[in-house]
C-alpha positions in Angstrom: 14.2 -2.0 7.7 13.9 -1.6 4.0 17.0 -2.2 1.9 15.4 -2.8 -1.4 12.3 -0.9 -2.7 10.4 -1.9 -5.8 8.7 0.9 -7.7 6.4 -0.2 -10.6 6.4 3.0 -12.7 4.7 4.3 -15.8 5.9 7.9 -16.0 2.5 9.5 -15.4 2.3 12.8 -13.4 0.9 11.0 -10.4 3.5 8.3 -10.6 6.2 11.0 -10.8 5.1 12.4 -7.4 5.3 8.9 -6.0 8.8 8.6 -7.4 9.8 11.5 -5.2 8.1 10.0 -2.2 9.8 6.7 -2.8 13.1 8.6 -3.0 12.4 10.2 0.4 11.7 6.8 2.0 14.9 5.3 0.3 17.0 8.2 1.7 15.6 7.6 5.2 16.1 3.8 5.0 19.4 3.9 3.1 17.7 1.7 0.5 18.0 1.1 -3.2 15.0 1.8 -5.5 14.4 -0.6 -8.4 12.3 1.1 -11.0 10.3 -1.5 -12.9 8.3 -1.1 -16.1 6.2 -4.0 -17.2 5.4 -4.2 -20.9 1.9 -5.7 -20.8 1.9 -8.9 -22.8 -2.0 -8.8 -22.7 -1.8 -6.0 -25.4 -0.7 -6.2 -29.0 2.4 -3.9 -28.9 4.6 -5.4 -31.6 5.0 -3.5 -34.9 7.5 -3.2 -37.7 9.6 0.0 -38.0 12.0 0.4 -40.9 11.9 -3.3 -41.6 12.6 -4.2 -37.9 10.2 -5.8 -35.5 9.8 -3.5 -32.5 7.9 -3.9 -29.2 6.4 -0.4 -28.8 5.7 -0.9 -25.1 9.1 -2.2 -24.3 10.7 0.7 -26.1 8.4 3.1 -24.3 9.4 1.4 -21.0 13.1 2.0 -21.7 12.3 5.7 -22.2 10.2 5.8 -19.0 12.8 4.2 -16.7 15.5 6.4 -18.2 13.6 9.5 -17.3 13.0 8.1 -13.8 16.7 7.4 -13.5 17.5 11.0 -14.3 15.1 12.2 -11.6 16.6 9.8 -9.0 20.1 10.9 -10.0 19.1 14.5 -9.3 17.6 13.4 -6.0 20.7 11.5 -5.0 18.9 8.2 -4.6 20.5 4.8 -5.1 18.6 3.1 -7.9 18.4 0.4 -10.6 16.0 0.1 -13.5 14.5 -2.8 -15.4 12.0 -3.4 -18.2 10.3 -6.8 -18.4 7.4 -8.3 -20.3 4.5 -10.0 -18.6 1.0 -9.8 -17.2 1.5 -6.7 -15.0 0.1 -7.6 -11.6 1.5 -11.1 -11.2 4.8 -10.0 -12.8 5.2 -7.2 -10.3 4.5 -9.7 -7.4 6.8 -12.4 -8.8 9.6 -9.9 -9.5 9.5 -8.5 -6.0 9.8 -12.0 -4.6 12.5 -13.1 -7.0 14.7 -10.1 -6.3 14.1 -10.0 -2.6 12.4 -6.7 -2.4 11.4 -5.5 1.0 8.7 -3.1 0.0 6.6 -2.3 -3.1 5.7 1.3 -3.5 2.7 1.2 -5.8 1.2 4.3 -7.5 -2.5 3.6 -7.8 -3.3 5.8 -10.8 -1.6 5.3 -14.2 -1.9 6.8 -17.6 -4.5 5.9 -20.1 -3.3 4.6 -23.5 0.3 3.6 -23.7 0.5 2.2 -20.2 -2.5 1.3 -18.0 -1.1 -1.3 -15.8 -1.2 0.9 -12.7 -4.9 1.7 -13.0 -7.4 0.4 -10.4 -7.7 -3.3 -10.5 -4.0 -4.0 -11.2 -2.9 -2.1 -8.1 -5.5 -4.0 -6.1 -4.3 -7.3 -7.5 -0.7 -6.5 -6.4 -2.0 -5.6 -3.0 -4.0 -8.8 -2.9 -1.3 -11.2 -4.2 1.9 -9.8 -2.8 3.7 -11.5 0.1 5.9 -8.4 0.2 4.4 -5.3 2.0 2.8 -2.8 -0.4 2.7 0.9 0.1 -0.2 2.1 -2.2 0.1 5.8 -2.9 -2.9 7.6 -4.4 -1.9 11.0 -5.8 -4.5 13.6 -6.5 -3.9 17.3 -7.3 -5.3 18.4 -4.0 -3.4 15.9 -1.9 0.1 16.1 -0.4 2.5 13.4 0.5 4.3 13.8 3.8 7.5 12.0 4.9 8.6 11.1 7.5 5.2 10.1 8.7 4.4 11.7 12.0 1.0 10.0 12.6 0.4 6.4 11.6 -3.0 4.8 11.8 -3.2 1.0 12.5 -6.8 -0.3 12.2 -7.4 -3.7 13.8 -10.2 -6.2 14.0 -8.3 -8.5 16.3 -7.7 -11.1 13.5 -4.4 -12.8 12.9 -3.9 -10.9 9.7 -4.4 -7.6 11.5 -2.1 -8.6 14.3 0.6 -9.7 11.9 0.3 -6.4 9.9 0.4 -4.3 13.1 3.7 -5.9 14.2 5.3 -4.7 10.9 3.7 -1.3 11.1 4.7 -0.8 14.7 8.3 -1.6 13.8 8.1 1.0 11.0 6.5 3.6 13.3 9.1 3.1 16.0 11.9 3.6 13.4 10.1 6.9 12.4 9.4 7.9 16.0 5.8 8.4 15.0 2.6 8.7 17.0 0.5 5.6 16.5 -3.3 5.7 16.4 -4.8 2.2 17.0 -8.4 1.9 15.8 -11.0 -0.8 16.1 -14.5 -0.2 14.6 -17.7 -1.7 16.0 -19.7 -2.2 12.8 -23.2 -2.1 14.3 -24.9 -1.2 11.0 -26.5 -4.6 10.8 -27.7 -4.7 14.4 -31.5 -4.3 15.0 -33.3 -2.9 18.1 -33.9 -6.3 19.8 -32.3 -7.6 22.9 -30.0 -10.1 21.1 -28.7 -7.2 19.0 -28.0 -5.2 22.1 -26.1 -8.0 23.6 -24.2 -8.6 20.4 -23.3 -4.9 20.2 -21.9 -4.9 23.8 -19.8 -8.0 22.9 -18.6 -6.4 19.7 -17.5 -3.3 21.6 -15.7 -5.4 24.2 -13.9 -7.3 21.4 -12.9 -4.1 19.7 -11.5 -2.8 22.9 -9.5 -5.9 23.5 -8.2 -5.8 19.9 -7.0 -2.3 20.5 -5.4 -3.2 23.9 -3.5 -6.0 22.2 -1.9 -3.7 19.7 -1.2 -1.0 22.3 0.6 -3.6 24.4 2.6 -4.7 21.3 3.5 -1.0 20.7 5.1 -0.8 24.1 7.4 -3.7 23.3 8.6 -1.8 20.3 9.4 1.2 22.5 6.5 3.3 21.3 5.3 5.7 23.9 3.0 8.0 22.0 0.0 5.7 21.3 -3.6 6.8 21.0 -6.6 4.4 21.4 -9.7 4.6 19.3 -12.8 2.5 19.5 -15.5 3.8 17.2 -18.9 2.8 15.9 -19.9 2.9 12.2 -18.9 1.4 8.9 -15.2 0.5 9.1 -13.9 2.1 5.8 -15.8 5.3 6.5 -14.6 5.5 10.1 -11.0 5.0 8.9 -11.3 7.9 6.6 -12.8 10.1 9.4 -9.9 9.1 11.7 -7.4 10.0 9.1 -8.9 13.5 8.7 -9.5 14.1 12.4 -5.9 13.1 13.5 -3.8 14.4 10.7 -2.7 10.9 9.8 0.1 10.6 7.3 -0.1 6.9 6.6 -2.3 3.8 7.3 -1.2 0.2 7.8 -3.4 -2.8 7.7 -3.5 -6.6 6.9 -4.7 -8.6 3.9 -5.6 -12.2 3.5 -6.5 -14.5 0.7 -5.4 -17.1 -1.9 -3.4 -16.6 -5.0 -5.0 -17.2 -8.3 -8.4 -15.9 -7.4 -10.3 -13.2 -9.3 -11.9 -11.9 -6.1 -9.3 -9.3 -5.5 -10.2 -7.8 -2.1 -13.7 -7.6 -3.4 -15.7 -5.3 -1.1 -13.1 -5.6 1.7 -12.2 -2.8 4.1 -8.6 -3.0 2.8 -9.7 -2.5 -0.8 -12.0 0.4 0.1 -9.2 2.1 2.1 -6.6 1.6 -0.6 -9.0 3.1 -3.1 -10.2 6.1 -1.1 -7.6 7.1 1.6 -6.0 10.4 0.8 -2.7 9.2 2.4 -0.4 6.2 1.6 -1.8 2.8 2.7 0.6 0.0 3.6 -0.8 -3.5 3.3 0.9 -6.4 4.8 -0.1 -10.0 4.0 -0.2 -12.7 6.6 2.2 -15.5 5.6 0.3 -18.3 3.8 
């Protein structure tokens, strides 16, 4: 289901681990990886060397993608490389759309100094702005990446965005023959002890159950037989993390919504918190605008 995979890459240790992970996905999908380095035009990187004007970041980028190419060659992956100039996050998004990429694999930690465009907010902007599904991979020394994913978590709140994302994730899980965990969280942290809060809580739990049932039904249409239902109470982002740990989840998939051009990049949203904190890859799928 993925023929073309875009990998924004800066050559850091964490990104190198993600390069290997992307290669595994590409092997499985018989896809081509396009390794992209964005020379950040927000930074002053032009200098003069031996009388010639040189863009230091662009030259750095050529070295980085060349090293990535050597690794992918060793791994036997099909690949292309490119170095472009631009504002990193929108450039990645526009590049993915222009070159018909099916998936962006986005390392969420980059290197300080020479290339910082994969750090924090830039990754979140790509997640927020991209019409192409984004697989955000946070690599920490004590975390391991597993592929093929055997357990996939699909949180849902019953919204159109969640339902659209779930359809994509269910197709992916079916291709992997994975177990799907469908989770809806009743966020009752704001409810008080009065009667109205009790009624609202019961209605919220019923809505959560219906949201899960809808995704479970959709899973059946994709031929998925190993589906686990979860309706839990608590703060959604925290419950998602607990569910990952309790069920040996290898990847999470969820929806995003929003408008382009805004500076409110997933501010405070469950998706943002999950992308930032989940110890496993998180695939975000935007609802068509």
